[in-house]
C-alpha positions in Angstrom: 8.3 19.1 -5.5 5.8 17.4 -8.5 6.1 18.6 -11.4 3.6 16.8 -13.5 3.9 17.9 -17.4 0.4 16.8 -19.4 1.1 16.0 -22.7 -1.8 15.8 -24.6 -2.8 19.3 -23.7 0.8 21.3 -23.3 0.9 22.1 -19.5 2.9 21.4 -16.5 2.0 21.3 -13.3 3.5 21.8 -9.9 1.7 19.8 -7.1 3.6 19.1 -3.9 5.3 15.0 -3.2 2.5 12.9 -3.0 -0.5 15.0 -4.3 -2.5 12.4 -5.8 -3.3 12.5 -10.1 -6.4 13.1 -11.2 -7.3 16.2 -8.8 -4.2 17.7 -9.8 -5.9 17.5 -13.6 -9.4 18.8 -12.3 -7.8 20.7 -10.5 -6.7 22.7 -13.4 -8.9 22.0 -15.4 -6.6 18.3 -17.7 -9.6 17.2 -19.1 -8.9 13.2 -17.6 -13.1 11.7 -19.5 -13.9 10.9 -22.5 -17.6 11.5 -23.1 -18.9 8.4 -21.1 -16.4 8.6 -18.4 -17.3 12.4 -17.8 -21.0 11.5 -17.2 -20.7 8.2 -15.9 -16.8 8.4 -13.6 -17.0 7.4 -10.2 -15.2 10.1 -8.9 -12.4 9.3 -7.7 -12.8 5.6 -6.2 -11.2 3.0 -8.6 -14.8 1.9 -9.6 -15.2 2.7 -13.2 -11.7 3.0 -14.6 -12.8 5.7 -16.8 -9.3 8.0 -15.9 -6.4 5.6 -17.6 -3.8 7.9 -17.8 -0.5 6.8 -19.8 2.7 7.7 -17.9 5.2 8.3 -20.8 8.2 9.4 -17.9 9.0 9.0 -14.9 7.4 6.2 -13.6 9.2 4.9 -11.4 8.0 8.8 -9.2 4.9 7.7 -9.1 3.2 4.7 -5.8 3.1 1.3 -7.0 -0.1 -0.4 -9.3 -3.0 -0.4 -6.8 -4.5 -4.1 -6.7 -7.6 -1.9 -8.0 -5.5 -0.9 -10.4 -3.4 -4.2 -10.9 -8.1 -5.7 -11.8 -9.0 -2.7 -13.6 -6.5 -2.7 -16.7 -4.7 -5.9 -16.2 -5.0 -5.9 -20.0 -3.6 -3.1 -20.7 0.3 -1.9 -20.8 2.1 -1.4 -17.4 2.8 2.3 -17.7 -1.3 2.9 -18.0 -2.7 3.8 -14.5 -5.6 5.7 -12.6 -5.2 8.7 -12.1 -7.6 8.5 -8.9 -5.0 5.5 -7.6 -2.4 7.7 -8.6 0.5 9.6 -6.1 2.8 11.9 -7.7 6.3 12.0 -5.3 8.7 13.6 -8.6 8.7 14.5 -11.6 6.2 13.1 -14.5 5.0 13.0 -17.9 1.6 12.0 -18.8 -1.2 11.5 -21.6 -4.7 11.7 -21.2 -7.3 9.1 -22.7 -4.7 7.3 -24.5 -5.8 4.9 -26.8 -6.7 1.8 -26.8 -3.5 -0.8 -27.1 
């Protein structure tokens, strides 16, 4: 089992190993999107880049970055991920809607 802690929302979610981070967030009413992202997100296919999250702890418990993520996040820090492309396999702490660095 994987505990996903959403830092900004002060909410913890329990998920099975192999769970998709975006799906678990949405199932638990965690808001991943900014105003624009809410209207223009691609529905979880990695095409829009609006579900960016910052991984605070537990990077080693996530799937590796996909080729899509490498493309969309090439100017972002390594601990930034697209929630729709991220598979959780253990405890992780996530910051939603991170500020651009």
